[in-house]
N, C-alpha and C positions, 0 to 999 in steps of 0.2 A: 533546518531543525531548530526549534526553540528550546533552550534549556532553562534551568532555574527551578527551585522547589515550588511545586504547586502550579507551575505554569505549563499548560498543555502544549505538547509538541504535535504539530500536524504535518504529516508527510504527504504531499500531493504527488500523484503519479502524473508525469507529463504526457503529452498527447500520444507519443509513440507507445505508451503502455496503458492506454485507456481501454475500456470495454473488457475489463479483466474478469476472469472466472476463477473462483476459489477452488483449489485442488482439495481433495479430501485430507483432513488432518485429524488425528486421534485426539490431540490436545495441544492446540497452538501455543499455549502458554507454558507447557511443561518444560522442565529442565532436562537436558540430556547430557550424557558424559562426553568426554572429548572424542571417543571413538565408538562406533556402532558396527554391528555385523550386517552387511547388505547382501541381498541376492535379488537384484532387479535386472532381468534380462533385457537385451535390446528389443525395442518395441515402438509403437506409435508414441510420440513424445508426450501427448496429453496423458496417456495412461501411465507412462513412466513417472511423470510429475505427481500424479495422484498417488502412486505407490511410494514415492519419496516422502510426500507429506504424511502419509499414514505411518511410515516407518520411523520418522523423526519427530512427529508432533509439531512440525513447523507448517505454517500456513503459506502455501505457494499460490500467488496470484499470476494469472497469465491471460493474454488476449487469445480467444479461441482461434481467430483467423491467423494469428501469428504462429501458432504451433501446428496448425493443420498441415498435413502431408510431410511432416518432419519426423525423423526417427531419432531415438535416443541411443546413447552408447550404453553398453552393459556395465553394471556396477556390481561387483562381487568382492567379498572379503571384508576385513575389518578396516574401516576408514573413518576419518573425522567427517563431519557433516559437509563442510565446505569442499573438501577434496572429492567427496562422493558426488556432490551436485555438479562440480566442474566436469567430472568424468561423464556424468549423465548428459550434459549439454555439449560435450566435445563435438566439433564439426557442424553444429547446428547454426552457427552465426548468432547465437543468443547468449546472454550473460545474466547472472543474478544481480538484483539490486536490493539491498536491505532497506526497508522503509520503516520498520519498527521492530522492537524486540519480538522475535518469533514470527515475523512476517516478511516474506521475500517476494519481490516482483520479478518476472522474467521479461527482459527487454532485448531489443536488437543491440549488438555491439556497435560501437561508434564506427568501426570499419565497415559494417554492413549497411550503414545508412549513407547512401551516395546520391539519392535523388534530390535535386535542388528544391523541389516543391515540398518534399518531406522534411528537409532541413529547415526551411522557412517555417513550416507548421510547428516544428519542435521548438524553434526560437520563440514564436508567438506564444506557445503554451507555457514556456518558462516564465515569461513576463506575466501572463494572465494568472498563473497559479501562485506567483509570488504575492500578488495583490489579494487573491482569494485566501491564501494561507494567513495573511495578516488579519483579515476580517474574521476568519474562524477562530483564531487565537483570542482576539478581542472579545468575541461573543462567549467563548468558553470560560474566559477569565472573569467575565462579569457575573456569571451564574454560580451561586454557592454550591449547587449540586454537581457541577462539572469541573470546578477549579482545583479540587483536592487531588493529591497524588494517589498512586496505588491501583491504577486500573489501565486497561488498554482496550480500545474498541476499534474495529475496522468497519467502515461504512462504504456503501456505494450510493451515489445519487445521480439523478438526471436533471438537467437544467432546460428551461424553455428559452426561446430567443431573447427574452428580456433579462435573463439571469436569475429567475426564480426557480427554486427546487420544486419539481412537480412529482417526484417519486424518490423514495429513500428506503434502503434496507440495510439491516445489520448483517454482515457476513462473518464477523469475528466478535463474539460476545465477550463482555467483561466478566461474565459469570454472575452478574447481578442485573436482573431484569429491570429494576427501578433505575439503575445507573444507565443502562442501555437506552431506556426511554428518555431519560433526561438529556443525554447527549444527542439523541435523534431529534428531540424537540428543539434544542438550541441550534443545531445545524440547519434544520428545516426552516427556522425563522430567520436565518442569516440572509443578507442581501448581497448579491454579487453584480459586477458589471456584466453586460451582455457578453456571452462567450464568443470566441472567434467563429466565423462561419465555417460550417462543416466539421466542427470539432467532434471527434468520436466520443461516445458516451456508453456506459456510465463513467463517472469520475470515481476513483477509489481513493479514500483517505484513511490513514491510521491516526488515531488520537491517543496520545500517551503522555501523562504528566512528566515533565522533565525531571531528571535526577541530578542531585548535586547543586551547590550554590544556594544562596539564601535570598536572592532578589525577589523571587515570587513573581506573580503577575504584575505587570506594570499598570499604570493608570489607564483608564479607557481612552483618554485623549491621546496618550502617547502611542497607542496601538492602532487606532482607527486611521485609515488612510483614504 
């Protein structure tokens, strides 16, 4: 995650959490109190995650195939958000990963990933997204419409074998259509290395200007790799 005033932070979901679907959220950017009253019965995990998103206003991203045929735990009573989500995921082999303010991805726990091929794919994804993240930060910092703080946008995009974005959609709006279009324009124009063979898609990224510090965006030359 990249910090600094006005310097966009881009959180890339690694290969094990690609192909994510947004759960229903009433207001992904809303503030919630330390505790809420929950009444989510044990049920299919995807439906439980949708109910959690609607109850908390948090956007929950998950891979459809990852949650298929899994059951949630029941969540009832007055709990803080984190405790409620842990109870909902108990016994599923899945854990929450915070990728931006108000946005959480559901991924396998480290203990659940034992297949050597899957582990290699995860390592390759970390390397690939490290480079892609740097490129996106550079592009967002160069554009006056996207370098300013005070917004958050969650996007999904699909790459062709050459690393060009062939499809993009906004799944978490900033609340400003013009800002959403500006971020989508900048990201779509970005150039990436060819993705690893067989990489699951779409790629999900959360763009949010960093908070704190005064360094701001660094120069283009220092960010482009």
